[in-house]
C-alpha positions, 0 to 999 in steps of 0.5 A: 700463885705467882703470875708468869712474866712476859720478858725481853732478851737485849743484845748489847752490840755495835750495829743494831739494826744488823743484828736484829736483822740477823736474828730475824731471819734465824728466828723467823721474826719481824722487825716492825718499824717504831710506832708512828713511823713507816720505816726505820730511817724515817724514824732515824731522820727524826733522831739526833745524829749520834742516836740514829741506828742506836737501837732495834727490836724484832718480835715473834709474828705469833707473839709466843716468843719473847721480844729481842731488843738490840742497843748500841753500846760503845765497848766490843764484845771481850769474853763468853756470853754468861747467857746465850740462845738455843735455836731449837730445831732438833727436839724430839730427834736423836743420833744421825736424824738430829745430827742431819737436822742440826747441820741443815740448819747450820749451813742455812745460819752460816750463809746468813754470816753466823760462825760455826765454832763446835760441833758436840756430839755424843752419838745420841745427843748433839748440838752446834755452838756458833757465834752470831754476826757480832760474835755472840755465841748461840747454840743450834739445838 
């Protein structure tokens, strides 16, 4: 029998700290300072100028969800993501009740800087396609 492996999800981005803060708010995650440092700013002061702010991470405080890692890359996003996160807020709900729950979460995420792209709704099942603050697609599901 094979053991289940833990994994992290890595985001390429322009502003790792900013994107990490966004996802912490979306998911209820935390962004602890790098090991051995009281704050991210303290850590950055130990780095060469060109490396400051080059990465960030956030974790599920319950230890259940995967770690999210954010790394600065020089190129911008140019095409649709091949993999995306589904933020599961409507599990078990259908129809108008599900749609209302998704819409409420969408409204909360818009206030954080997310962008609404498209509502997919067939009268029973629904999801809302969105983008994070750097244009990475995700769904409110």
